[in-house]
C-alpha positions in Angstrom: -30.7 -42.6 97.1 -28.1 -45.4 96.7 -30.9 -48.0 96.1 -32.4 -45.8 93.4 -29.0 -45.5 91.6 -28.5 -49.3 91.8 -32.0 -49.9 90.4 -31.3 -47.5 87.6 -28.0 -49.2 86.7 -29.5 -52.6 86.8 -32.4 -51.5 84.7 -30.1 -50.0 82.0 -27.9 -53.1 82.0 -30.9 -55.3 81.3 -31.5 -53.3 78.1 -28.1 -54.1 76.7 -27.6 -57.0 74.3 -25.8 -60.1 75.6 -22.2 -60.3 74.2 -22.1 -62.3 71.0 -25.8 -62.0 70.4 -27.6 -59.6 68.1 -30.0 -57.2 69.8 -32.8 -58.0 67.3 -33.2 -61.3 65.4 -31.0 -61.3 62.3 -32.6 -62.2 59.0 -30.4 -65.1 57.6 -31.7 -64.4 54.1 -30.4 -60.9 54.2 -27.4 -60.8 56.5 -23.9 -60.8 55.1 -21.1 -62.9 56.5 -19.8 -60.2 58.7 -23.2 -59.7 60.3 -23.6 -63.4 60.8 -20.4 -63.5 62.9 -22.2 -61.4 65.5 -24.2 -64.5 66.3 -23.1 -66.7 69.2 -21.1 -69.7 67.9 -20.8 -68.4 64.3 -17.2 -67.6 63.2 -16.0 -66.5 59.8 -15.9 -70.0 58.3 -19.4 -70.9 59.4 -20.8 -67.5 58.3 -19.4 -68.1 54.8 -21.0 -71.5 54.7 -24.3 -70.0 55.6 -24.0 -67.4 52.9 -22.9 -70.0 50.3 -25.8 -72.4 51.3 -28.3 -69.5 51.0 -26.9 -68.5 47.5 -26.9 -72.1 46.3 -30.5 -72.9 47.5 -32.3 -69.6 46.8 -32.4 -68.7 50.4 -33.7 -70.3 53.6 -37.4 -71.3 53.9 -37.1 -71.7 57.7 -34.6 -71.2 60.5 -34.6 -75.0 61.0 -33.0 -75.3 57.5 -29.8 -73.9 59.0 -29.2 -77.5 60.1 -28.5 -78.3 56.5 -25.4 -76.1 56.6 -22.2 -78.1 57.2 -21.1 -77.4 60.8 -24.5 -76.6 62.2 -26.0 -79.4 64.3 -28.9 -79.6 66.7 -27.1 -77.9 69.5 -25.8 -75.0 67.4 -29.3 -74.6 65.8 -30.9 -74.5 69.3 -28.5 -71.7 70.4 -29.2 -69.7 67.2 -32.9 -70.0 67.0 -33.9 -67.0 69.1 -31.3 -64.8 67.4 -32.2 -65.4 63.8 -35.3 -65.1 61.6 -36.2 -65.8 58.0 -37.7 -62.7 56.4 -40.7 -62.7 54.0 
């Protein structure tokens, strides 16, 4: 019985999102600054830069374009890639 309970708890824990990471990929062409701060490594200032870049450039054509935002380098982009998407 105890083993079944442990397996159940571990199974449920595996379904929970990791802290600081969105449960589903976040569309960077739709998300507001507050939603962007849910991404690992994105604070208020960086979130505002993402929104400003998006507004100034008619949106993002790809996730890789995030690297054009001041403050996002290769390492940050790598950590964000699985948590973001670019909608149609």
